[in-house]
N, C-alpha and C positions, 0 to 999 in steps of 0.2 A: 596611375590608376586614383592619385588622390585625383589630376584633372581630372580622367576621367568623374569620378562622383560627380564632380565639378559641373562639367557640362549635364550628366543625369538627370542637377536637378533644377538646374536653368530651363532643363526641356522638362519638368513637370507642371512650373511658373511661368511655361510659357506666353498663357495666357489670359497671366496678372496683374493687371493694371499696377505700374511703376510709384505704388505712394510709402514713407516712408513703415507705416507701419505689415505695407507687404515685401518687401524689405523684410523687416522686421523676422514674424511667417517662417521665409526662406534663409536668413542666411541662419533662424536655428535649428532648423532641419537640416540644413550643410554640417554648420556644423557638428554633432549630435550623430552625425551617417560617418561624419571623418571619423570619432571619437572610437564610432563602434569598428569601423574595420583597421584602423590601430591594434583595439584589442585583439580580436579575432586578428590578426597578422602576431600581435606577443604571445597568440593561445596552440602559434604552429600552424593555424590554415597558411594557407597557399595565397599567393596574391588574388588569382580568379577566385578562388573561395570565400576568398575573406572580400571580395568586390557586390558578387553575384547576395552573400547574406546578407549582408551593409542594404546595401539599400532590396534588396527586397523586403527589407524590414520598412519602409515608409509607406510600403500603400497608399492607397489615394489621396492626393489632401485638398483636389478639386475646390472642395465645400469648402475648407478655411479658410482663402484667404477672396475679397473684392476682384473681380475679373472684369474685361474691359470696357468699356462698351462700346459699339457696333462703328463707331466712330474715328474712337480713338485712331491712334499711329501708336504703332513697332514702340518699342523702349523707351514709354514716358515716363519722368523723373520728377515727383512735384520737391525738391529739395532746395533752400536757401543761400545766403547772401553774405561778408567778410572783411578787417582794415590790419592798424598794426598797435602795440605795447606804447612808444614811446608816445606817440599822442594824444596818451590817455590823461588825465586828473582826475585824483581821489578825490572821494567827498565821506564826511561820516554820517552812520546811521541810527541813528536814534534806540458732520461723522460719513463725508459720505462716503463710503467703501465702492473700492472699485473689483473687476469681476478681473478672476487673472488674466492674465498679458498675452492678447490674440495667438502666439508661436507656442503658448505654452497644452493647453487649448490641441494646437497642431501636436503637440508630441504624447500625450498623454493619449487624442486618439487612434495614436497609430503607434499605441500599447511600448512607450519606451519611457515613461510615468518615468524609472527605477536613476535614469541619464538624465533626470535635469537636475541632477545633484551634482553634477558632475561639469558644468557649462562653464563654460571659465574662455571667455573672447581673448583677451589677453591686449583689450588697448586698439582692437582691429575696429576700421566702421567696416557695415557690412556695403557699400557703397564710397566710398573716400575720394574718390576723383571721378572728372567723366574720362571714363575712356573710350579709346576709338567704337566707332559704331552705335554711339548712344546721345539721344537726343534732351536737350533737359525743353520740357516746352510749359509754356502756363497763358495763361485765359483773357487776351484784351489786350496782345504783350506789345500796338499800335496805341495806348494810350503810357507807356509807361517810358521816363525824359532819361538821359544820363547826365549830372553832373561835369560843367564844369570844369572843362582839365586846364585851360589856357594858364602853361607853368609850371604847369603840376605832372608829373607822372616816370619825372627820373630816381635817380637812390637819393639827389638829393631832400627835393621835394618830391612826394611819392604821396603827399594824401593829396584828395579833390573832395571840399568839403560843401553842403549845402548851404544855401539864404538862412534867416530862421523861420518857422513852420508858424504863426502865432494860432491858428485854427483847429490842432492836432487832440484828434479825445481820443486816437485807438490806433493801437500800430499793430501794421503783421508782420514780420521779418519772416524773411528766407537764404539760407546759409548754407555753404558747403562743407568746405574746408578751410583752416586758422582759425579765426577768432571773433567773438559776439562780445562785446564792452555796450552795458548799458550804465549810462556814468550821471551823475547830479550837477546841474547847474547854475549858474544862479543868471543865466537867459530867462527872458520873458515868453518863449515860447520852444519848440525842438530844436532839432537840427541836428544832421548828421556825417557825416566823412570817409571814405574809400581812400583803404590806403594797399596802393597798387603800384605794382613800378615798371609792369608790361609795357608794353605798347598793341598790340590789338584789343585793337576796338570791342568785339561780340566775348572778352572775359570782363571787358568795366559792368561793374551792376548799373539794373533801373533799376526806377522807383513810380508809383504815381500815387495823384494827392484826389481823395472821392470819396465830396459827402464826410470832412473829417480823416478819415482813411487813409495811414500813409500807411505804401507796404514798398519793400520791397524786397529783390529781385538781383539772385548774384550776376548771373550773366543775361548776353542777350536769348528770346526764348528761340527757343527751334536750332539752336548749338550743335550741330551736326564736329562732331570732337572730330579731332585729326596728333590731340594730344593731351597732357592732365593739365587740367582747371589747374590754376594757380596755388597756393596759399594765398588767404589777402587776409584787410582787417577792415570789424566794421565797426564805431565809434558811434553812438547812438545816445544824444546828448537831454535829458533831459531836466525843464525847470523842477528851478526847487518851491514853484509859486504854485504848481498849477497838479493837480490830483487828476490823472489820468483815466481813461473808462477800464476801457484793456488794454497788455500789452501781451504776445501770441509769439515764442522766439521758438522754430523748427531748426535743427541741424544733422546736420550728418557725422563728419570726425571733428566739423568746427567744433570750440570749447567757448563757452560763454560765461561773462565774468557780469559779477552781477551790485556796480556800485555808487545805489545811492537813485534819487527818484522816488515820485511815490504813485503808485496806481490805484484800484480798485480790482482787478482782477489780473493773476499775469500766470503765464502760462509757458514755461519751459520744455524743451521732449527734443533730447535727441539717441541717434541713433550707440555715435561712441566718444563723443565729446566730452570734455567737466563742463560739470555748472558747480559756477567757486564763486566765492566773494565775500562778502561784510551782508551784502541783501538789499533790497530794498524794498519800503511800508507798499505794504498790499494786504488786504480786508481776505482775500481767496485764492492760493499759491495752488498749486499744480502745478509736479514739478515728475519728470520720466529721460528716464536712457534706458539705453540695452546692457551694455558695456559703461557704460562711462560715469566716474562717481559721482558723488554730491558731496560737498562740503563748505557749506555756509558758517561764515564765523560770528555774526552779530545782527541778525535777522529778527527785524523788529514787526513781532508778532502778535501785539498785543492785541486778544481777540480774535483774532483770524485765525480758518479753517486750512491750514496743510495738506493734501496730500502728495502723496510719493510715492513713484512707481518706478521698477527698476527691475532685469534679470537677474545678471551678476555685477555690478554693479555699486560702490557700498555707499550710504547714507550716511555723510555726518552735522547736524543739522542742530545751531547752538543757537539757542533765541533769548533776545535783548528784553524779554515780560513772555507771559504765558501767552496758549495763544486756548482756541476758544476747544475746539476737531482740527485733530491726528486721525492720517489713517494715514498707512504705508502698505504696499504691496509689494509680495517682493520671493524671491525662484531662491536663490543664493546668495543675494544682498544680504548685509548686514544694515540694521539701524542701531546709530546711536546720537539721542538726542536731548539733549539738556538746555533745561530752564533753569532759569537764576532761584537761586534760595530763598523762597516763604512767596513761592510767588504763587501757587497753587494745591492739591489737592486735585488726584490720579485718578482713574478707573484707565485700565488695561483688557480688553479682550485680547487675546492673542491666540490664531487657530497656526500651527505650525506641524510640521511629520518631522521635525528631528533637529529645525533649530533650539537656541537656549534660552530662558528671558534671562533677565538681569537684571536689579532694581534696586540693589542694595544700595548704591553709590544716589538715591534720592533719597530726599528728606521731602517729606509732605507735610507740608503745613500751607494754612490762609484759607479766605470762605472762599475764594474760586475753585475751580473744577476742572480741569483737560480730559475728555474724552481718547484717550487714544487706543486706537481699532491696527491688529497689523496680521498678514495675513502671508505667510512668506512655507517655505519648504522646507530650503536648512538655512537657510538665513538668521542671523542670531538677532535678537532685541534686549536696548544695553537704556536704562533711565538713569538721568541722574540728574544731580543740582551740581550749579556752582554757580563764580561771583556775578 
């Protein structure tokens, strides 16, 4: 019956454009329905009774997702690209308020807001691999290139590296499964490498450069998969002498590790991938995840704005300097924010249903003021000061 529920929810979203946001909405509704089914079985209902009642509570979801355009092919997904940990070098690191995520609105609309408190993705991605019958499609595919892999691609030499790109001001990364590393380097430009030991050319990353913008995709467009897309790693090297305008990273189950560099605006969003690292320097940070955790140990956030949105993922952010504004939005995920002792005073505007507030460990002092806004259903918020 659980498989039957999955098929039922798939049919409800048959007209949905396959974007990461739509995937989040669909996964949330599926997870809630499965939880509801399990509860009914535990209460003594028969499998058929539990199925009928669980799917009957979903209702009409057609207004809760973005629909396909007329020309869009079925099962198009807007996923991103990956490389490997051994090749990565480390580097030292020196209010606006979002709406509740779309999936949360979806659940509220169908009358199941109470179930939000029990959401638990257990680290499972909405779509961890390209599965049989699915396509990965992106625009202007003919303008993308692959890296020269002469001598590479074996287990002994898995990495294929780019030449140094000196005119890059913006980076957009799409990755699916594996790992993405943003690493500071002493080179004068941007470089990147893919670590992939397979021999399927369709699974190699693609990239293009246009008007100073580097775009990276995980594989061939219109890839019709007969097997799972393998885990790969993508490493992007950022110059230590240059501040880029914008970096955007979108993944499904791939983890993202931030290991240095400088940018005006940084956006990282995942479905189940974790966001980790010391951090990198930015004026605006925008972190989003469904079930992945956020763990940043030395974020150089002096005077910056931090926007953090999760569903069930935990957020643990330690800053080396006080930001100006922090906005946190979650359902069941907790936030623990650590700021340097003596760096600032703070204001906290917390809106929650059943979450707790803990500020006992925060020693407020100094002339600067950090404005913190938090909105949760059951998630807790903890503020601390540390060395």
